C-alpha positions in Angstrom: -18.8 20.7 12.9 -16.3 21.8 10.3 -14.1 18.7 10.8 -17.1 16.4 10.6 -18.3 18.1 7.4 -14.9 17.8 5.8 -14.8 14.1 6.8 -18.1 13.5 5.1 -16.9 15.2 2.0 -13.8 13.1 1.9 -15.9 9.9 2.3 -18.0 10.9 -0.7 -15.1 12.0 -2.8 -14.0 9.8 -5.7 -10.3 8.8 -5.6 -8.4 10.5 -8.4 -5.2 8.6 -9.0 -4.0 8.8 -12.6 -2.8 5.6 -14.1 0.2 6.5 -16.2 1.7 4.2 -18.9 4.3 6.5 -20.5 7.3 8.4 -19.2 6.1 11.5 -21.0 2.8 11.4 -19.1 4.7 11.3 -15.8 6.8 14.3 -16.9 3.8 16.2 -18.0 1.9 15.6 -14.7 5.0 16.7 -12.8 5.3 19.8 -15.0 1.7 20.8 -14.6 1.4 20.4 -10.8 3.1 21.9 -7.8 2.9 18.7 -5.8 2.9 15.1 -7.2 2.8 11.7 -5.6 3.7 8.8 -7.9 3.1 5.3 -6.7 5.5 2.9 -8.6 3.8 -0.4 -8.0 3.6 -4.0 -9.3 0.4 -6.1 -9.3 2.2 -9.0 -7.6 3.7 -6.8 -4.9 2.1 -7.3 -1.4 3.2 -4.0 0.1 2.0 -2.2 -3.1 -1.5 -3.8 -2.7 -1.5 -2.6 0.9 -0.6 1.0 -0.1 -3.1 1.3 -2.9 -6.2 2.1 -0.8 -4.1 4.5 1.4 -3.0 6.4 -1.7 -6.6 6.5 -3.0 -7.7 7.9 0.4 -5.0 10.5 0.3 -6.0 11.6 -3.1 -9.5 12.3 -1.7 -8.1 14.2 1.2 -5.5 16.3 -0.7 -7.1 17.4 -3.9 -4.4 20.0 -4.3 -1.9 17.2 -4.9 -1.7 15.2 -8.1 -1.6 11.4 -7.5 -0.5 8.9 -10.0 0.4 5.2 -10.2 2.8 3.5 -12.6 2.9 -0.3 -13.1 6.6 -1.0 -13.1 6.1 -4.3 -15.0 4.5 -2.3 -17.9 6.9 0.7 -17.7 10.1 -0.7 -16.4 12.1 2.1 -18.2 11.0 4.6 -15.5 13.6 3.2 -13.1 16.5 4.8 -15.0 15.1 8.4 -15.2 13.9 8.4 -11.6 17.1 6.5 -10.4 15.0 3.9 -8.6 17.3 1.0 -7.7 15.0 -1.5 -6.1 11.4 -2.5 -6.5 10.2 -1.4 -3.1 11.0 2.3 -2.8 9.3 5.1 -0.9 10.3 8.7 -2.0 9.3 11.5 0.4 
């Protein structure tokens, strides 16, 4: 019963993935939350498109974690501070 009820709540939950466009916004989100998942994506990236609905689902399941996405084409400068060398990177 409890697992079924939780599943229904997740199905009804609205994904909460912050769309960040400035490095300061990323730093602020990280500073204000114990756990943060940041999806560095590009609109043209096939694997990124595949991951988007998964990240939205996770944001519904794990409301104690802050989820964000950053369009690397609009905010390419984030690669230096986060030391991301390639376009397809998963950080655990």
